[in-house]
C-alpha positions as CSV (number, residue, x, y, z in Angstrom):
1,M,0.0,0.0,0.0
2,S,1.4,3.4,-1.0
3,K,1.7,6.2,1.5
4,N,-1.1,8.2,-0.3
5,E,-3.4,5.2,0.0
6,Q,-2.6,4.9,3.7
7,N,-3.3,8.6,4.2
8,R,-6.7,8.2,2.5
9,N,-7.6,5.2,4.6
10,S,-6.7,6.8,7.9
11,K,-5.9,10.2,9.2
12,Y,-4.0,8.5,12.1
13,T,-0.3,7.8,11.9
14,P,2.1,6.1,14.3
15,E,2.7,9.5,15.8
16,S,-1.0,10.1,16.6
17,Y,-1.0,8.5,20.0
18,R,2.4,9.3,21.3
19,D,1.0,11.5,24.0
20,E,-1.3,8.8,25.4
21,K,-0.5,6.6,28.3
22,P,0.0,2.8,27.8
23,Y,-2.9,0.8,29.3
24,N,-0.5,-0.8,32.0
25,D,1.8,2.2,32.4
26,I,4.8,0.3,30.9
27,P,6.5,2.6,28.3
28,C,6.9,1.6,24.7
29,E,10.2,-0.1,23.9
30,E,12.4,0.9,21.0
31,G,10.6,0.5,17.7
32,E,7.1,0.4,19.3
33,V,4.2,2.8,19.1
34,L,0.9,3.1,20.8
35,V,-2.4,2.1,19.1
36,P,-5.9,2.3,20.5
37,I,-7.7,-0.9,21.6
38,V,-11.4,-1.1,22.4
39,V,-12.1,-2.0,26.1
40,M,-14.9,-4.5,25.6
41,N,-15.8,-5.2,29.3
42,N,-14.7,-5.3,32.9
43,D,-13.3,-8.8,32.4
44,M,-10.9,-7.4,29.8
45,I,-9.8,-4.7,32.3
46,K,-9.0,-7.3,34.9
47,A,-7.4,-9.8,32.6
48,M,-5.1,-7.2,31.0
49,G,-4.5,-5.2,34.1
50,I,-5.7,-2.0,32.5
51,N,-5.2,1.1,34.5
52,R,-8.7,2.8,34.4
53,S,-7.0,6.2,34.7
54,N,-5.3,5.6,31.3
55,M,-8.6,4.9,29.6
56,K,-10.3,7.4,27.4
57,T,-13.7,7.8,25.6
58,A,-13.3,7.9,21.8
59,R,-16.1,9.7,20.0
60,M,-17.0,8.3,16.6
61,K,-18.3,10.3,13.6
62,N,-21.9,9.3,14.4
63,G,-21.5,10.6,18.0
64,S,-21.2,7.1,19.6
65,R,-18.7,6.7,22.4
66,V,-16.3,3.8,22.8
67,P,-14.1,3.1,25.8
68,V,-10.5,2.8,24.7
69,A,-7.0,2.1,26.1
70,Y,-3.6,2.3,24.3
71,A,-1.4,-0.7,23.8
72,P,2.2,-0.8,22.3
73,V,2.8,-2.5,19.0
74,K,5.8,-2.8,16.7
75,L,5.9,0.1,14.3
76,E,5.5,-2.2,11.3
77,H,2.3,-3.7,12.7
78,F,0.7,-0.3,13.3
79,D,-1.6,-0.3,10.2
80,N,-2.9,-3.8,10.9
81,A,-3.5,-3.0,14.6
82,L,-5.5,0.1,13.5
83,K,-7.6,-2.1,11.2
84,I,-8.3,-4.4,14.1
85,Y,-9.3,-1.5,16.3
86,Y,-11.9,-0.3,13.8
87,K,-13.3,-3.8,13.5
88,D,-13.5,-4.0,17.3
89,V,-15.3,-0.6,17.3
90,N,-17.9,-2.0,14.9
91,I,-18.3,-5.1,17.0
92,Y,-18.6,-3.0,20.2
93,L,-21.2,-0.6,18.7
94,N,-23.3,-3.3,17.1
95,Q,-24.0,-4.7,20.5
96,F,-26.2,-1.6,21.2
97,K,-29.5,-1.9,19.5
98,R,-30.9,1.0,21.4
99,D,-29.4,4.1,23.1
100,S,-29.7,2.5,26.5
101,D,-26.5,4.0,27.9
102,V,-27.8,7.5,27.4
103,L,-31.2,6.6,28.8
104,S,-29.5,4.9,31.8
105,L,-27.4,8.0,32.4
106,E,-30.4,10.4,32.3
107,E,-32.3,8.0,34.5
108,M,-29.5,7.9,37.0
109,M,-29.3,11.7,37.1
110,E,-33.1,11.9,37.7
111,N,-33.5,9.0,40.1
112,M,-30.3,9.0,42.2
113,N,-31.3,9.5,45.8
114,N,-35.0,9.7,45.1
115,E,-36.5,8.7,48.4
116,N,-38.8,6.2,46.6
117,K,-36.0,4.7,44.5
118,M,-32.8,3.6,46.2
119,G,-30.5,5.2,43.6
120,Y,-29.5,3.8,40.3
121,D,-29.8,0.0,39.7
122,P,-26.9,-1.2,37.6
123,T,-28.8,-4.3,36.7
124,G,-30.9,-2.1,34.5
125,I,-28.0,-2.1,32.0
126,P,-28.2,-5.1,29.7
127,S,-24.5,-5.8,29.5
128,H,-21.1,-5.3,31.0
129,E,-20.0,-3.4,27.9
130,E,-22.8,-0.8,28.3
131,K,-22.1,-0.6,32.0
132,L,-18.4,0.2,31.3
133,M,-19.5,2.7,28.7
134,L,-21.7,4.4,31.2
135,I,-18.9,4.4,33.8
136,V,-16.5,6.1,31.4
137,T,-19.2,8.7,30.5
138,L,-20.0,9.3,34.1
139,E,-16.4,9.8,35.1
140,E,-15.9,12.3,32.4
141,L,-19.0,14.1,33.4
142,I,-18.1,14.2,37.1
143,D,-14.7,15.6,36.3
144,V,-16.2,18.5,34.3
145,V,-18.7,19.3,37.0
146,Y,-15.9,19.2,39.6
147,Q,-13.9,21.7,37.6
148,R,-16.8,24.0,37.5
149,N,-18.0,23.7,41.0
150,E,-16.0,21.7,43.6
151,K,-18.9,21.2,46.0
152,Y,-21.2,19.8,43.3
153,G,-18.4,17.6,42.0
154,K,-17.9,16.2,45.5
155,I,-21.7,15.4,45.7
156,L,-21.6,13.5,42.4
157,K,-18.5,11.6,43.4
158,L,-20.1,10.5,46.6
159,I,-23.1,9.2,44.7
160,Y,-20.9,7.6,42.1
161,Q,-18.9,5.8,44.7
162,D,-22.1,4.5,46.5
163,V,-25.4,4.7,44.5
164,T,-27.3,3.7,47.6
165,I,-26.1,6.7,49.7
166,S,-28.9,8.8,51.1
167,K,-29.2,12.6,50.8
168,Q,-28.8,12.8,54.6
169,E,-25.5,10.9,54.4
170,I,-24.2,13.2,51.7
171,I,-25.1,16.3,53.7
172,E,-23.4,14.8,56.8
173,K,-20.2,13.9,54.9
174,L,-19.9,17.3,53.4
175,G,-20.7,19.1,56.7
176,L,-23.7,21.0,55.2
177,K,-26.8,22.3,56.9
178,K,-29.9,20.3,55.9
179,T,-31.7,23.0,53.8
180,Q,-28.4,24.0,52.2
181,G,-27.5,20.4,51.5
182,Y,-30.7,19.5,49.8
183,D,-30.4,22.6,47.6
184,A,-26.8,21.7,46.7
185,I,-27.7,18.2,45.8
186,K,-30.5,19.5,43.6
187,K,-28.2,22.0,41.9
188,A,-25.5,19.3,41.5
189,H,-28.0,17.1,39.6
190,A,-29.0,20.1,37.4
191,L,-25.4,21.0,36.6
192,A,-24.7,17.3,35.8
193,K,-27.6,17.3,33.3
194,E,-26.3,20.5,31.8
195,V,-22.8,19.2,31.4
196,Y,-24.2,15.9,30.0
197,N,-26.1,17.7,27.3
198,E,-23.0,19.8,26.4
199,L,-20.9,16.6,26.1
200,N,-23.4,15.1,23.8
201,Q,-24.0,18.0,21.4
């Protein structure tokens, strides 16, 4: 394949991912470059020893999101590894017949800590892959909220760490007064929805 054909087939080159972190924090050896891999499920994370902090969410042209990590390959295998990545992206996305990850996220934002609903029920997500995708999306969302308002970010982190946590427990942990606490939780939910909509425009 000529260089022009390669450029037409992919805008990515062996240099494209040099600023990313390897999935297991072990640097590339001489003659190796990083290539994205689709993180299919939690079993894959455990089996490969993937550092979640090194994962990212790749956004496809159609707006879909795919959890990825970066693995070293020999420079000469880069093009083939990229082809495998795109095939895996298709396999991953074809699992989702409906936009349940988005519905689940919106449902979580609306129902978390509702007195009649004990927070978000992860069993409502049909598969480990969708759960992982939701986790990645939530972590990105919480980080953005935290940067904008530290208190609201802390509230969301507490909920994320324990979806069964009550509003009263959140208020106690953050040392807020009851009325002030309820108001802050409500505003944290509102900001989370606002950020979610921004991330999905």
